[in-house]
C-alpha positions in Angstrom: -66.3 -140.5 -36.2 -69.5 -139.8 -34.3 -69.3 -136.1 -35.2 -68.9 -137.1 -38.9 -71.9 -139.4 -38.7 -74.1 -136.8 -37.0 -73.0 -134.2 -39.6 -73.8 -136.7 -42.4 -77.3 -137.5 -41.0 -78.0 -133.8 -40.6 -76.9 -133.1 -44.2 -78.9 -135.9 -45.6 -82.0 -134.8 -43.6 -81.7 -131.2 -44.8 -80.9 -132.0 -48.4 -83.3 -134.9 -48.9 -86.1 -133.5 -51.1 -87.8 -136.9 -51.4 -90.0 -138.4 -48.7 -90.7 -135.7 -46.1 -89.0 -132.7 -47.8 -90.7 -129.7 -49.3 -93.1 -127.4 -47.6 -94.1 -129.9 -44.9 -90.6 -130.3 -43.6 -90.1 -126.6 -43.1 -93.3 -126.1 -41.1 -92.4 -129.0 -38.8 -88.9 -127.8 -38.1 -90.1 -124.2 -37.4 -92.6 -125.6 -35.0 -89.8 -126.9 -32.8 -91.2 -130.4 -32.5 -88.3 -132.2 -31.1 -88.0 -135.7 -29.7 -85.5 -135.1 -26.8 -83.2 -133.0 -28.9 -83.9 -134.6 -32.3 -86.2 -132.9 -34.7 -89.4 -134.8 -35.3 -89.1 -134.4 -39.0 -85.7 -136.1 -39.0 -87.1 -139.0 -37.1 -90.2 -139.2 -39.4 -87.9 -139.5 -42.4 -86.8 -142.9 -41.2 -90.4 -144.1 -40.9 -90.9 -144.5 -44.7 -94.3 -142.8 -44.7 -96.8 -143.5 -47.4 -98.0 -140.6 -49.6 -101.3 -140.6 -47.7 -99.5 -140.4 -44.4 -97.3 -137.6 -45.7 -100.4 -135.7 -46.6 -101.9 -136.2 -43.2 -98.8 -135.0 -41.4 -98.6 -132.0 -43.8 -102.3 -131.2 -42.9 -101.5 -131.3 -39.2 -98.7 -128.8 -39.6 -100.7 -126.6 -41.9 -103.7 -126.5 -39.6 -101.6 -124.5 -37.1 -99.4 -122.5 -39.5 -101.2 -119.2 -39.2 -101.6 -119.4 -35.4 -97.9 -120.3 -35.0 -96.9 -117.3 -37.1 -99.0 -115.0 -34.9 -97.6 -116.6 -31.8 -94.0 -116.0 -33.0 -94.8 -112.4 -33.8 -96.3 -111.9 -30.3 -93.1 -113.5 -28.8 -90.9 -111.2 -30.8 -92.9 -108.1 -29.8 -92.7 -109.1 -26.1 -88.9 -109.7 -26.3 -88.6 -106.3 -28.1 -90.4 -104.6 -25.2 -88.0 -106.1 -22.8 -85.0 -105.1 -24.9 -86.3 -101.5 -25.3 -86.9 -101.1 -21.6 -83.5 -102.6 -20.7 -81.6 -100.3 -23.2 -83.6 -97.2 -22.2 -81.9 -94.4 -20.4 -84.4 -94.1 -17.6 -84.6 -96.0 -14.3 -85.6 -99.7 -14.6 -87.2 -101.9 -12.0 -88.0 -105.7 -12.2 -91.7 -104.8 -12.3 -91.1 -103.1 -15.7 -90.4 -106.5 -17.2 -93.2 -108.5 -15.5 -95.9 -108.0 -18.2 -93.8 -108.9 -21.2 -92.1 -111.8 -19.3 -95.5 -113.1 -18.3 -96.7 -112.9 -21.9 -93.7 -114.8 -23.1 -94.2 -117.5 -20.5 -97.9 -117.8 -21.4 -97.1 -118.0 -25.1 -94.4 -120.6 -24.6 -96.7 -122.8 -22.5 -99.5 -122.5 -25.1 -97.1 -123.3 -27.9 -95.7 -126.3 -26.1 -99.2 -127.7 -25.5 -99.9 -127.2 -29.2 -96.7 -129.1 -30.1 -97.7 -131.9 -27.9 -101.2 -132.1 -29.5 -99.6 -132.1 -32.9 -97.0 -134.8 -32.0 -99.8 -137.0 -30.7 -101.8 -136.4 -33.9 -98.8 -137.3 -36.0 -98.1 -140.4 -33.8 -101.6 -141.6 -34.4 -100.9 -141.5 -38.2 -98.1 -144.0 -37.8 -98.2 -147.8 -37.9 -96.6 -149.9 -35.1 -93.8 -150.8 -37.4 -93.1 -147.2 -38.2 -93.1 -146.3 -34.5 -90.6 -149.1 -33.9 -88.4 -147.7 -36.7 -88.5 -144.2 -35.2 -87.8 -145.6 -31.8 -84.8 -147.5 -33.1 -83.5 -144.4 -34.9 -83.9 -142.3 -31.8 -82.0 -144.9 -29.7 -79.1 -144.8 -32.2 -79.1 -141.0 -32.2 -79.2 -141.0 -28.4 -76.2 -143.3 -28.3 -74.3 -141.1 -30.7 -75.1 -138.0 -28.7 -74.0 -139.7 -25.4 -70.7 -140.7 -27.1 -70.2 -137.2 -28.4 -70.8 -135.8 -24.9 -68.4 -138.2 -23.4 -65.7 -137.2 -25.9 -66.3 -133.5 -25.2 -66.1 -134.0 -21.4 -62.8 -135.9 -21.8 -61.5 -132.7 -23.3 -58.2 -132.4 -21.5 -57.9 -136.0 -20.6 -55.0 -138.1 -22.0 -57.1 -141.2 -22.2 -58.7 -142.4 -25.4 -62.3 -143.5 -25.7 -63.1 -147.2 -25.8 -64.0 -148.4 -29.2 
């Protein structure tokens, strides 16, 4: 039951072209802004944003779009350096990987800080009632996730979950 509910929520979120859909939704998802495992854009869909708020959120994502694209390209290049060295026929030492690994760590830290700044900027657009709605949605999703995890960990158990 919980799996079906999560699948339905994910389907509605991905297919909902009204509200937060369109170009803004894609930038937010690619940015990886997640609230403890739940995409920020999915949570924002439940906040019933006004058109003005939607425009503000869209502007927040757009402001970083070019830099995020460049950061992802840099991450890809560093990962490709590691893969090329790892699959080469010559001798390999841990030190061969330190420069691209360091670059990846630096980029990931930078991107996380940017996501936090964006999340704070988006949060500042919301009203107290919208924040309460998002919090309630997250609590429901957390409960569903916990129930799913409990079901998976029971795996081989003969017991049935409490309803």
